[in-house]
C-alpha positions, 0 to 999 in steps of 0.5 A: 543770250539769243544768237538767232539772226533776225533774218531767220526769225520768220522761219522760227515764227512760221514753225511756231504757227504750225506747231505751237501757240505763239501769242503774236497779238502781244509779242514781237521779235526784233533787235535786242535792246541789250545784245547784238542779237534779237529779243522778244518784246511785249506790245504794251498797248495790245496786252491785257492784265490776264494775258500771261500766256506767251508761248505754249508748245505740246511736249510732242513737238519739242526736240527731245531724244524721246521725240527724235527718229533715233530714239530706239537706236539710242536705247539699243546702243546704250544697252548693247554697245556703250563702252563708257558708263560716264556717257549715256546717249539716252539722257541729259546733255548727251541725248539732246546734243546728238538728237539735234545733230541728227535732226540737223543732218536730216535736213528738210526730212526733219519735222524741226527743219525750219527751227534747227536750220536757224541755229548757227554754231559757227558764229562768235560775236563780241559778247560770247565765245562759242568754243567751250573753255576746255578747248581754248588755247594753252596760253588762254588756259594759262591766263585762267590758272588758279581761277574758279574755272581751273580749280573746278576742272573746267579747263580739262577736255577729257569729258567732251572728247569722250562724249565725241568718241561715243557719238562717233561709235554710235554713228558708225554702228547705225549708219545704215539706219540713220545716215551719217552726219558729217561731223561723225564721219571719222574712222577711229583707231582700234586701240581704245587708249589712243582714241583721245590723243588721236582725235586731238592730234589728227582731227582737232578742228572736228573736235572744235566743231563738235564742241561748238554744237554742244555749247550751242545746244546746251545754251538753248536747252530746258529741263522738261520732265523726267521723260523728255529730260533736257530738250530744245523748246522752239520759241522759248530760246528767243528770250535773252538772259538778265542777271539777278541782283542782290538786295538787303531784306531785313539786314540779310542779303538776298539774291533776287531775279529780274526776269520777266518770264518763266518756263513752266512745265508740268513735270510732276508724276510723269512716268520716266518710261512712257511720259504719261502722268500718274502711270501705274504700268511702270511703277517699279517701286510699287512692283517691288513693294508688292513682291516683298509683301507677297513674300512676307505673307508667304513666310508669315502666313498664320503667324500674325499673333506671333508677329504682334508679340515680337513687335511688342517685345522689340518696342519694349527693348527699344524704349529700354535702350533709349532710356539707357542711352539717355542716362549715358548721355547725361553722364557724358554731359556731366563729364564734359562741361562745354557745349551742353547739348541737352539744354539746347532748345532744338525744334522737332523735325517737320514732316512733309506730306507729298500732295498727290495729284489725280488726273480725272478722266472725262465722260464722252457724249456718244450722241456727239459722234453724229455731229459735224466737227467745226473747222478752226481757222485760228488758235487764239488766246481766248480759244485756249482759255475757253477750252481750259475752262470747259475742261475744268468744268467737266472735271467739276461735274465729274466729281459730282456724278460717278461714271463707269470706266467705259463712259470715261474718255481720257481727253475731252474738251467739252460735252459736245463737239470737242469730245467728238473732235477728240474721238475723230482724231483717235478713231480713224474708222469713223471716216472723219479726220482732223485737220492739223489745226484741230489736232494742235488745238486738242494738244494745246488744251491739255496744259499738263502735256505742254510747255509754257512761257508765261509772263510774271513781271511786266518789262520796263521802258528802259529796255524798250519793253524787252522780255527777259528770261534767266539761265539760272539765278544761281549760276556763277560766272564759271558755270555761265562760261562753261554752259553758255560761253559768256560771263557777267560784265565786271560793271554788273557783277554776278552776285552768285560768284564765289571763291574756293579755298581748297588749295589753301586748306590743303596747305594748312593741313600739310603745315599742321602735319609737319609741325605737330606730333604723331598723336595730334596728326592721327587725331586730325586724320581721324576727324577728317575721315569721320567728316568724309564718311559721316559728317559731310552729308549730314552737314549738307542736308542740315544746311539745305533744310535750314535754308528751306525753312528760313526762305522768305515767302516774298522771294516767290510771290511772283512765281505763283502759277495756276494749279496743275503747272510745275513752277520754275521756283521749285526748279530754282530752289533745287538748283540753288541747293545743288549749287550751294552744296559742294560735291566733296568735303575738299570743295567745302571752303568757299567765300561768297560775293557778299563777303560771307563764308558758306556754312560748310566752311564753318563746319569743316574748320570747326572739325579741324579746331574742335578738341579731340575729346569733345569730338570723340564723345559728342560725335563719334560715340553718338549712337542715335542718328537724330541726336547726331544731327542735332549735335552737328547742327549745334557744334559745327554749323554757324547758326548757333555756335560761334565759339571758334569764329574769331579763329576761323575768320583769321584763317580765312583771311589768310587764305584769301590773301594767299589766293589773291597772290596766286593769279597770273598777270593776265594783263601781260598775256594776250588771248586769241580773240577780243571776246576771250580777252574780255571774258578772262578780264571780267572773270578774274576781276570779279574773283579778286573783288570777292576775295578782297571783300571777304578780307575787308569784312573779316578785318 
């Protein structure tokens, strides 16, 4: 959701003209067709089929903690002064928020001034709340009691306040080097155990102001790569959000995004320390491996034959051990008639080989040093394409002709004047200097060092050809509210919504312990402990692997980008896996928008219901990791085993009915603003519909 006022758009576009490529020939910015803010529109008459690059900005020009003037101060603070291991001001959300605040405080001295000055965290409209839900009023939190936001701990402000405390401490230590942003100009008491209550009691308004800045920044940030991390990418945040939909494909419900553009950034093989691709200087893993190899060579020098003989004996022992284990397995399976795993046709595990990406270097032409560097009047789409084609041609020619290291240049645009332009920029002793436009052109020619917004699906006339992005096609309403301050309207439901049944699960376990003997209770506790320590992680890995292997290729047809770019599809798959994976086994019981149960729900309840003798023989006593994974897949997950499904469905139906009865009567309460009232209504209404749909499906 773009909240940039239309009268500030010119400042952003002006900044982009000097620091990025904005495809002004086919793009325009105006009042959004779906929100009260502005949006980006495609000029159909001017666009061509191959015109898919809408925005390109060098990574050197994005607002990240690595590019900001306080970068070294953040690193020093994290190493020398940080009191809270949960708050790392050099990474993630924490780093981009504090970097933005300092650049905003720097005013016109900031290279991002024309951009950051257009971001106003103080305004709240009728579509979103700019105050994080953890700082809503007590009555509003009471309205949200027993919702997903409550059960997931999103109403707790501790994490936010601890972040604020670390920022204040950083500002105080570094005020003589970096100045003092007004939001951090506070004197904290000496007793650490009083800091949180002190801020909430004496400086609540400042806490709220800081929280608004946090949500404003997070709602605009993009994950760039391992070096820059979460960053602000000017221009990329102009596009409004559109919700995904659920479609039936072959009888299977599939979540499908409707966004028109994708954020594309080459994050593969980027060094987390220096930001360079394929860096060999900071590969800690290789250094450790080399040290280990040297140590092994020192110890085993001259004993190769003994080592080979030892390896042979170990292999024979392993083969004998496997044979004995297989014989024991056959004996066990004769004793246990049910769930014969030995006869199941399990597929072999697939081995995935990571593709290695080599960044070729290019030869420079020494004769070009005497040629005149042509001036660039305007950076156009055609100009960028020409440079990229020349770069690709050079890579092809270098593959045919071997060059020495001295002949290879690390960056080259062409065989003649573009190579000279690069050398002029890199070698000030030549007596030449590049203009800002020429330097930008060189940066834009290397797509691996840039962030792009690319067109993937044409817009529709219904929305006046407005282009939409997505904040994530896997985010449920609670996460949209926590990160961006809005939820989907109930009339256009969020297909990623789900409901946790953890409270009902613990109630079930409590009743079981009260009604059963000590032996059965001990057996249940043993099964739960095994699942927590062993089974839970294996179940999640198997579920994610199963989903990956059965992913429909059609889902990602429109995500294909030219080779060398990172694809947002990969990020979405990772995010989908993260969101589908519960953090703990206690959060496993989940029902979903389409009325289905998560695989982890089946797995956990199968553990509860499984006969203890079968559990102990098949799972606890299994000594082979490979066989244990196969047995867990067969016995616990719903893809093959349906033995307890009827009993599981009855349990879940009862739990859903109980969850429905636990909501407060929010209609009789009143929020402090209309937008929060609407958010609470849409949030709860959607959850109630999910629970009712599950009940109907299981009935």
